[in-house]
C-alpha positions as CSV (number, residue, x, y, z in Angstrom):
1,M,5.8,7.5,10.1
2,S,5.9,5.3,7.1
3,I,5.0,1.7,6.4
4,R,6.6,-0.7,4.0
5,Q,5.0,-1.6,0.7
6,L,6.3,-4.2,-1.7
7,T,6.6,-3.2,-5.3
8,V,6.9,-6.1,-7.7
9,F,7.6,-5.9,-11.4
10,V,5.5,-8.6,-13.2
11,E,5.6,-9.6,-16.8
12,N,2.4,-8.7,-18.5
13,R,1.4,-12.2,-19.6
14,Q,-1.3,-14.7,-18.8
15,G,-0.7,-16.5,-15.5
16,A,2.0,-14.1,-14.2
17,M,-0.2,-12.8,-11.4
18,A,-1.3,-16.3,-10.5
19,E,2.4,-17.3,-10.2
20,V,3.2,-14.3,-7.9
21,T,0.2,-14.8,-5.6
22,G,0.7,-18.6,-5.7
23,E,4.4,-18.2,-4.5
24,L,3.2,-16.1,-1.6
25,A,0.4,-18.4,-0.8
26,S,2.7,-21.5,-0.8
27,H,4.8,-19.7,1.9
28,N,1.7,-18.7,4.0
29,V,2.2,-15.0,3.3
30,D,-1.1,-13.1,3.9
31,L,-2.0,-10.4,1.5
32,R,-3.7,-7.4,3.0
33,A,-4.1,-5.1,-0.1
34,L,-2.9,-4.9,-3.6
35,S,-2.9,-2.6,-6.6
36,M,-1.9,-3.4,-10.1
37,A,-0.9,-1.0,-12.8
38,D,0.1,-2.2,-16.2
39,T,1.8,-1.3,-19.4
40,Q,2.0,-3.4,-22.6
41,E,5.0,-5.4,-21.4
42,F,5.0,-5.4,-17.6
43,G,2.9,-4.5,-14.6
44,V,3.7,-2.9,-11.3
45,L,2.1,-4.8,-8.4
46,R,2.0,-3.0,-5.1
47,L,1.4,-5.2,-2.1
48,M,0.6,-4.7,1.6
49,V,1.3,-8.0,3.4
50,K,1.2,-9.2,6.9
51,D,4.9,-10.2,6.9
52,V,6.9,-7.9,4.6
53,D,10.3,-9.6,5.3
54,A,8.9,-13.1,4.5
55,A,7.2,-11.9,1.3
56,L,10.3,-10.1,0.2
57,A,12.5,-13.2,0.7
58,V,9.9,-15.4,-1.2
59,L,9.6,-13.1,-4.1
60,R,13.4,-12.5,-4.5
61,E,14.1,-16.2,-4.2
62,A,11.6,-16.8,-7.0
63,G,13.5,-14.4,-9.2
64,H,11.2,-11.4,-9.1
65,I,12.3,-7.8,-9.2
66,V,10.9,-6.4,-5.9
67,N,11.5,-3.3,-4.0
68,V,10.4,-2.0,-0.6
69,T,8.8,1.4,-0.9
70,P,8.1,3.6,2.1
71,V,4.5,4.8,2.0
72,I,2.0,6.2,4.4
73,A,-1.5,5.0,5.1
74,V,-4.3,7.0,6.6
75,K,-7.5,5.8,8.2
76,I,-10.5,7.3,6.6
77,S,-14.0,7.1,8.1
78,D,-16.8,5.8,5.9
79,T,-18.2,9.2,5.4
80,P,-18.8,11.0,2.1
81,G,-16.1,13.5,1.4
82,R,-13.6,12.3,4.1
83,L,-11.1,11.2,1.5
84,A,-11.4,14.6,-0.2
85,Q,-10.7,16.3,3.1
86,A,-7.5,14.2,3.6
87,L,-6.3,14.9,0.1
88,S,-7.0,18.7,0.6
89,V,-4.9,18.7,3.7
90,L,-2.0,17.4,1.6
91,D,-2.6,19.8,-1.2
92,A,-2.7,22.7,1.3
93,A,0.7,21.5,2.6
94,N,2.0,21.5,-1.0
95,I,2.5,17.7,-0.9
96,N,2.2,15.9,-4.3
97,I,0.6,12.5,-4.4
98,E,2.3,10.1,-6.7
99,Y,-0.4,7.4,-6.4
100,L,-2.9,6.0,-3.9
101,Y,-5.1,3.0,-3.4
102,A,-7.6,2.0,-0.7
103,F,-8.7,-1.1,1.0
104,L,-11.4,-1.8,3.6
105,T,-10.8,-3.2,7.0
106,R,-12.6,-6.3,8.2
107,T,-14.3,-5.0,11.3
108,E,-14.3,-1.3,11.3
109,K,-16.3,1.1,9.1
110,H,-13.1,2.6,7.8
111,A,-10.9,2.3,4.7
112,Y,-7.2,2.5,4.8
113,V,-5.8,4.7,2.0
114,V,-2.2,4.0,1.0
115,L,-0.4,7.1,-0.3
116,R,3.0,7.5,-2.0
117,V,4.0,11.1,-1.6
118,E,7.2,13.1,-2.0
119,D,7.8,13.6,1.7
120,N,6.3,11.0,4.1
121,D,7.2,13.0,7.2
122,A,5.6,16.2,5.9
123,A,2.5,14.3,4.9
124,T,2.3,12.6,8.2
125,N,2.6,15.8,10.1
126,A,0.0,17.5,7.9
127,L,-2.6,14.7,8.3
128,V,-2.1,14.2,12.0
129,S,-2.3,17.9,12.6
130,A,-5.7,17.8,10.8
131,G,-6.9,15.1,13.0
132,F,-6.4,12.0,10.8
133,K,-5.0,8.8,12.2
134,L,-2.2,7.2,10.4
135,V,-1.9,3.4,9.9
136,E,1.1,1.6,11.3
137,E,2.5,-1.7,10.1
138,S,1.2,-3.3,13.3
139,D,-2.3,-2.3,12.2
140,I,-1.9,-4.1,8.9
141,Q,-0.5,-7.2,10.6
142,K,-3.7,-7.3,12.8
143,L,-6.0,-7.5,9.8
């Protein structure tokens, strides 16, 4: 089970992030989570949004290079060591993590951890078998 993440390539210059988020805001696209990694010339903005299709259209219309990346997200309880346990499950299943980022939910005492892995299906099976609950796009839309 995977969910869709938007990956946007953003020029590394003053105001670039304000432009991207402003374009989304002007079209009423709700952001749920984001992560930014940068190099000297550009950044990679990863977004979880309420309406992936609307955000994709807005960003492409504005001329941004944007891709949809299938990722998984796992619900982690607010307990010391719980993230380490989830990551150990993936390690034991020989699944490499390319990157991850987390965000808190509004009402629950949980974090959602977004993971980009080599094999979403294998990671899903390993985590669910170990008792973790995966996050679906409908869960993100409810936030």
